[in-house]
C-alpha positions as a printed NumPy array, in Angstrom:
array([[-253.68 ,   25.737,  -23.069],
       [-252.344,   29.255,  -22.981],
       [-249.227,   29.904,  -24.964],
       [-248.99 ,   33.637,  -24.404],
       [-246.224,   33.413,  -21.796],
       [-244.205,   31.063,  -23.989],
       [-244.663,   33.297,  -27.006],
       [-243.648,   36.428,  -25.076],
       [-240.616,   34.629,  -23.673],
       [-239.468,   33.522,  -27.123],
       [-240.015,   37.011,  -28.532],
       [-238.054,   38.551,  -25.591],
       [-235.194,   36.139,  -26.285],
       [-235.182,   37.142,  -30.003],
       [-235.375,   40.898,  -29.25 ],
       [-232.388,   40.692,  -26.864],
       [-230.512,   38.633,  -29.487],
       [-231.235,   41.205,  -32.189],
       [-230.151,   44.16 ,  -30.04 ],
       [-226.762,   42.579,  -29.298],
       [-225.363,   43.094,  -32.808],
       [-227.163,   46.428,  -33.125],
       [-225.221,   47.738,  -30.141],
       [-221.914,   46.36 ,  -31.504],
       [-222.465,   47.924,  -34.911],
       [-223.705,   51.233,  -33.452],
       [-220.562,   51.542,  -31.327],
       [-218.35 ,   50.484,  -34.211],
       [-219.712,   52.964,  -36.772],
       [-220.997,   55.811,  -34.573],
       [-219.74 ,   55.4  ,  -31.023],
       [-221.492,   55.79 ,  -27.76 ],
       [-222.776,   59.254,  -28.766],
       [-225.695,   57.42 ,  -30.418],
       [-227.212,   56.775,  -26.971],
       [-229.965,   59.423,  -27.322],
       [-231.446,   57.394,  -30.189],
       [-231.743,   54.369,  -27.921],
       [-233.231,   56.59 ,  -25.196],
       [-235.92 ,   58.119,  -27.369],
       [-236.844,   54.825,  -29.025],
       [-236.992,   53.105,  -25.618],
       [-239.192,   55.779,  -24.051],
       [-241.511,   55.875,  -27.061],
       [-241.898,   52.105,  -27.099],
       [-242.57 ,   51.978,  -23.349],
       [-245.203,   54.702,  -23.732],
       [-246.684,   52.842,  -26.681],
       [-246.858,   49.654,  -24.672],
       [-249.285,   51.347,  -22.271],
       [-251.607,   52.122,  -25.143],
       [-251.686,   48.705,  -26.894],
       [-254.784,   46.633,  -26.022],
       [-253.426,   43.129,  -26.473],
       [-251.192,   41.57 ,  -23.814],
       [-248.678,   40.115,  -26.285],
       [-248.323,   43.285,  -28.339],
       [-248.036,   45.433,  -25.228],
       [-245.434,   43.106,  -23.755],
       [-243.401,   43.069,  -26.997],
       [-243.424,   46.887,  -27.142],
       [-242.427,   47.113,  -23.478],
       [-239.686,   44.51 ,  -23.775],
       [-238.29 ,   46.217,  -26.86 ],
       [-238.442,   49.608,  -25.097],
       [-236.602,   48.414,  -22.057],
       [-234.086,   46.511,  -24.162],
       [-233.442,   49.775,  -26.02 ],
       [-232.826,   51.551,  -22.678],
       [-230.533,   48.743,  -21.539],
       [-228.595,   49.172,  -24.797],
       [-227.412,   52.6  ,  -23.563],
       [-225.536,   50.777,  -20.769],
       [-224.278,   48.197,  -23.268],
       [-222.91 ,   50.953,  -25.53 ],
       [-220.671,   52.164,  -22.697],
       [-219.646,   48.535,  -21.933],
       [-218.976,   47.908,  -25.619],
       [-216.657,   50.876,  -25.75 ],
       [-214.734,   49.326,  -22.846],
       [-214.614,   45.94 ,  -24.609],
       [-213.125,   47.663,  -27.681],
       [-210.506,   49.391,  -25.483],
       [-209.567,   45.965,  -24.042],
       [-209.164,   44.62 ,  -27.567],
       [-212.041,   42.173,  -27.322],
       [-213.723,   43.764,  -30.373],
       [-212.22 ,   45.576,  -33.329],
       [-211.825,   49.361,  -33.319],
       [-213.131,   51.198,  -36.396],
       [-210.128,   53.15 ,  -37.77 ],
       [-212.402,   55.409,  -39.814],
       [-214.687,   56.428,  -36.95 ],
       [-214.371,   60.034,  -35.881],
       [-213.781,   60.312,  -32.123]])
């Protein structure tokens, strides 16, 4: 039996779950101006995924890279959620 697909699926689920609070905290403490960090990390991980020999490692790097890129969109959405009052606004954050 081959468990690679199952393993990659579980890891993808965990990666997405980990990025959710990262985006929330990044928007709370820094704001959406942190997006270039997600862009660089995403592009580097995607590039790295093309150089990794193993399927699972390559997939994990690629999934993490694309999740990082998707987080840019989520930062903008998170800012909107804060404006709607769905999440707390950081009173100490500089605009």
